[in-house]
C-alpha positions in Angstrom: 0.1 0.3 -0.3 1.6 3.6 -1.1 1.3 5.3 2.2 3.4 8.0 2.7 4.4 10.4 4.9 4.3 14.3 4.5 7.7 15.1 4.8 9.2 12.6 2.0 6.0 13.7 0.1 7.2 17.5 0.6 10.9 16.7 0.2 9.9 15.3 -3.4 7.7 18.3 -4.2 10.2 20.7 -3.3 13.1 19.1 -5.4 10.8 18.8 -8.8 9.3 23.0 -7.6 5.7 22.1 -7.9 2.9 22.2 -4.8 0.6 19.4 -3.6 -3.2 20.6 -2.4 -4.3 19.2 0.3 -8.1 18.7 0.4 -10.5 17.6 3.1 -12.1 14.7 3.7 -16.0 13.3 5.3 -17.3 11.0 3.2 -16.9 8.4 0.9 -18.1 10.2 -2.3 -15.0 13.1 -1.3 -12.5 10.1 -1.0 -13.2 8.1 -4.3 -13.5 11.8 -6.4 -9.7 12.4 -5.0 -8.7 9.4 -5.5 -10.1 9.1 -9.1 -8.9 12.6 -9.8 -4.9 11.3 -8.8 -5.0 8.4 -11.3 -6.3 10.7 -13.9 -3.6 12.6 -13.6 -1.1 10.6 -11.7 -0.6 12.6 -8.9 -0.1 11.8 -5.5 -2.4 13.1 -2.6 -2.8 13.9 0.2 -6.3 13.7 2.4 -6.7 15.4 5.5 -9.7 15.2 8.2 -10.4 18.1 10.6 -11.5 17.3 14.4 -15.0 18.0 13.3 -14.8 15.6 10.2 -13.5 12.8 12.6 -16.3 13.1 15.0 -18.9 13.5 11.9 -17.2 10.1 10.2 -15.8 8.2 13.1 -12.0 7.6 13.3 -12.6 3.9 12.6 -14.7 4.4 9.7 -12.1 7.1 8.4 -9.5 4.4 8.9 -11.0 1.6 6.7 -11.6 4.3 4.1 -8.1 5.3 4.0 -7.4 2.1 3.9 -9.7 1.1 1.0 -8.1 3.8 -1.1 -4.6 2.5 -0.8 -5.8 -1.0 -1.5 -7.8 0.1 -4.8 -4.5 3.0 -5.7 -1.9 1.2 -4.4 0.1 3.1 -7.4 -0.6 6.5 -5.7 1.4 7.6 -2.7 -1.4 8.7 -0.1 -0.7 10.9 3.0 -3.2 11.2 5.3 -3.1 14.3 7.5 -4.8 15.4 10.6 -5.7 18.8 9.9 -5.3 21.6 12.8 -4.8 19.6 15.8 -6.1 21.3 18.5 -3.3 19.3 21.6 -1.5 16.4 21.9 -3.8 13.8 22.5 -6.1 14.7 19.4 -2.4 14.1 17.4 -1.4 11.1 19.4 -5.0 9.3 18.3 -4.7 10.5 14.7 -1.3 8.5 14.4 -3.1 5.6 15.9 -5.8 5.6 13.3 -3.3 5.3 10.5 -2.7 8.9 9.7 0.9 9.5 8.6 1.4 12.9 9.0 -0.5 15.4 11.7 -0.2 19.2 12.5 -0.5 21.0 15.7 -1.9 24.4 15.6 -0.4 26.2 18.4 -1.7 29.3 17.1 -4.6 28.6 19.4 -5.2 27.5 23.0 -6.5 23.8 23.0 -10.1 25.4 22.7 -9.4 26.1 19.3 -10.6 29.7 19.5 -8.0 31.4 22.0 -5.3 32.6 20.8 -1.8 30.9 22.6 1.6 33.1 22.8 4.8 32.2 21.5 6.3 29.9 24.3 2.8 28.1 24.3 3.2 27.4 20.9 6.6 25.9 20.9 6.1 24.2 23.6 2.9 22.0 22.6 4.1 22.1 18.9 7.7 19.8 20.0 6.3 17.8 22.1 4.1 16.8 18.6 7.0 16.5 16.9 9.0 14.7 19.7 5.9 11.7 20.0 5.2 12.0 16.2 8.9 11.6 14.9 9.7 8.5 17.3 7.3 6.7 15.3 8.2 8.1 11.7 5.3 10.4 11.5 5.3 14.1 9.9 4.2 17.2 11.5 3.1 20.5 10.3 3.2 23.7 13.0 1.4 26.8 12.6 3.0 30.1 13.3 0.3 33.4 13.6 -3.1 33.5 13.2 -5.1 32.9 10.4 -7.7 35.7 9.8 -8.7 38.1 7.4 -6.6 40.9 7.2 -9.9 43.3 5.6 -11.7 42.8 8.6 -9.3 41.6 11.2 -11.5 38.4 11.9 -11.6 35.0 11.3 -13.9 32.3 9.9 -14.6 29.2 12.2 -14.2 25.6 10.3 -15.2 22.5 11.9 -15.0 24.6 15.6 -11.6 25.9 14.7 -10.9 29.7 14.9 -10.5 32.5 17.0 -13.1 34.7 18.5 -13.2 38.4 18.8 -10.6 40.8 16.5 -6.7 40.5 16.0 -4.5 43.3 15.0 -2.4 43.0 11.6 0.7 41.6 13.8 -1.4 38.5 15.1 -2.7 38.0 11.5 0.7 38.2 10.1 3.5 35.4 10.4 7.0 37.7 11.3 9.8 36.0 9.3 12.3 36.4 12.2 10.1 34.9 14.4 9.2 31.7 12.0 13.1 30.9 11.9 13.0 30.7 15.6 10.2 28.7 15.3 11.6 26.0 13.1 14.9 25.5 14.9 12.9 25.4 18.4 10.0 22.9 16.8 11.8 21.0 14.3 8.3 21.0 12.7 8.4 19.3 8.7 6.1 21.9 7.4 5.3 25.6 8.5 1.8 27.1 8.0 1.8 31.0 7.4 -0.4 33.5 8.3 -0.5 36.2 5.4 -4.4 37.1 5.0 -6.0 34.0 4.1 -8.7 32.5 6.1 -11.4 29.4 6.4 -14.5 29.4 4.1 -15.9 31.0 1.1 -16.0 34.6 2.3 -12.6 35.2 2.6 -11.8 38.5 0.6 -14.8 41.4 -0.5 -12.9 42.1 -4.0 -9.9 40.8 -5.7 -7.6 40.5 -3.3 -4.2 42.4 -3.5 -1.3 42.7 -1.2 -3.0 44.7 1.1 -5.1 41.7 2.0 -2.8 38.9 0.6 0.3 39.1 1.8 2.2 37.2 -0.2 5.3 39.1 0.6 5.5 37.3 4.3 5.9 34.1 2.0 8.8 35.2 -0.1 10.6 36.6 2.7 10.0 33.3 5.0 10.9 31.5 2.2 14.4 33.6 1.9 15.4 32.8 5.5 14.0 29.6 5.3 14.8 28.2 2.1 14.8 24.2 3.5 11.5 24.4 5.2 8.1 23.4 3.7 5.6 26.0 3.7 2.1 25.6 3.7 -1.0 27.8 2.4 -4.2 27.4 4.8 -7.5 28.8 3.5 -6.8 28.6 -0.1 -9.5 27.7 -2.0 -10.5 29.8 -5.1 -13.6 29.8 -5.1 -14.3 29.9 -8.5 -17.1 32.2 -9.9 -18.8 29.2 -12.2 -19.1 27.7 -8.9 -20.8 30.6 -7.0 -22.7 30.8 -9.8 -24.1 27.3 -10.3 -25.2 27.2 -6.6 -27.1 30.5 -7.1 -28.8 29.5 -10.3 -30.7 26.5 -8.6 -31.8 28.3 -5.3 -29.0 29.2 -3.4 -28.1 32.0 -1.9 -24.1 33.1 -1.5 -23.2 36.5 -1.6 -20.4 37.7 -3.9 -17.0 36.6 -2.4 -13.2 36.0 -3.6 -11.0 33.7 -2.8 -7.3 33.2 -3.1 -6.3 33.2 -7.2 -4.7 30.5 -8.7 -2.1 32.5 -10.2 -0.9 34.3 -6.4 -0.9 30.4 -5.3 1.6 29.5 -7.9 4.0 32.5 -6.9 3.6 31.0 -3.8 5.0 27.6 -5.1 7.8 29.5 -6.2 8.9 30.6 -2.7 8.5 27.2 -0.6 4.8 26.7 -0.7 4.4 23.0 -1.0 1.6 22.2 0.6 -2.3 24.3 -0.5 -5.1 23.4 2.0 -8.5 23.5 -0.2 -12.1 22.5 1.5 -14.5 25.0 0.2 -13.9 24.9 -3.5 -14.8 20.9 -3.0 -17.9 21.7 -0.9 -19.1 24.2 -3.5 -18.8 21.8 -6.4 -20.6 19.1 -4.4 -23.4 21.5 -3.3 -24.0 23.3 -7.0 -24.3 19.7 -8.8 -26.6 18.6 -5.9 -28.9 21.4 -6.1 -28.9 21.0 -9.6 -30.0 17.5 -9.6 -32.9 18.6 -6.9 -33.8 21.5 -9.1 -34.0 19.5 -12.6 -35.6 16.3 -10.8 -37.7 17.4 -7.9 -39.4 13.8 -7.6 -36.0 12.1 -7.2 -35.2 10.6 -4.3 -32.4 8.2 -4.6 -29.3 9.3 -3.2 -27.2 7.9 -6.1 -28.9 10.3 -8.6 -27.0 13.3 -6.9 -24.2 11.8 -5.2 -22.6 10.6 -8.2 -22.5 13.8 -10.4 -21.7 15.6 -7.3 -18.5 13.1 -6.8 -17.9 14.2 -10.7 -18.3 18.0 -9.9 -15.4 17.7 -7.1 -13.0 14.9 -9.5 -13.0 17.7 -11.9 -12.1 20.3 -9.3 -9.3 18.2 -8.1 -7.8 17.4 -11.5 -7.6 21.1 -11.8 -5.6 21.9 -8.8 -3.3 18.6 -9.7 -2.7 20.3 -12.5 -2.2 24.3 -11.6 -0.1 23.3 -9.1 2.2 20.9 -11.2 1.4 17.8 -9.1 0.3 15.8 -12.0 2.7 13.5 -13.5 4.7 13.3 -9.9 3.0 9.9 -8.2 4.9 7.6 -10.9 8.2 9.0 -9.7 8.1 8.6 -6.1 8.9 5.3 -4.1 6.9 5.4 -0.4 9.2 4.7 2.5 7.3 3.0 5.5 6.9 5.3 8.7 9.7 2.8 10.2 12.4 4.2 7.7 11.4 7.5 8.4 11.7 6.8 12.0 15.1 6.0 11.4 15.8 9.1 9.6 15.1 11.2 12.0 16.5 9.6 14.9 20.0 10.0 12.9 19.5 13.7 12.6 19.3 13.2 8.7 16.1 15.4 8.5 16.6 17.6 11.0 15.9 21.6 9.9 18.6 22.8 7.9 18.7 26.7 8.5 21.0 29.1 6.7 21.9 26.6 3.8 20.1 27.6 0.3 18.5 24.3 -1.2 19.1 23.9 -5.0 15.6 23.1 -6.3 13.7 23.4 -9.4 12.4 27.0 -8.7 
């Protein structure tokens, strides 16, 4: 079975100069859509589940769902990632259920809504790094709090997101602090706060440098050329998907997401993992609304879940192609977590600070 850790996958992405979309899943249709898309274009996969998804689907169901995908598509490297872990226990249980990678989001406290201080973030993230690396799993950390530079507000995702209003300083990752954070925690990937947010309502206009601080990514990559960077809240919220939803009875206000060209710019400056959920939710919702509107007498779930899966599959293919992920799966030979554990123990995978990476960027 082609399970792969996030670290091995992102190391390959850095060597080849591409990014990997990380798609959130909650159910079978979403998992199948991702894997069908990956097979169509020979792309490696990051599937991620939030705490909300784990509660909705149940850890046992998710475990066997991913086992099934790995068995059905043994030639596609699959990383199963815990999205926005709120404490050490959440990350530990994810690994117990077969996740090969976890995110410890210490930017917020364990309640997943109160901004945490830097020392707290370092402490809990380092705890998870030690635990995960012992068994070969990868760890993503976050520095800075994800939220809108337009409003200072955050958007909750499955109950994860700060309450109230924060300053620009809190909503932007400090490049100097990023270097210290990577040194102190030894994370495999670092999520950057630079104006993106969860959900569909990210920007009230097409974003520019005032509300989407791509310069922060560029500066951090300059200082940490060997650290894999992560863009959260990076759905592009396509206009055609908004239009389909509203054409068939939806009431979605006009909104803008993260333009694909800005994500591609990020990939040129060290972004290796790009989190996408809203685009797929919109594709599914639009397809289901269309069936309900055109066939009001229909009651067989398969009649609307099949086109919903197909709509999501198309979005996934598009992102694989846009991010350069297509064509990469067959180039990768996944290592088992036991081999990765030995690499961590040897110090081979320790952060390389101040060493220039030679990459296809």
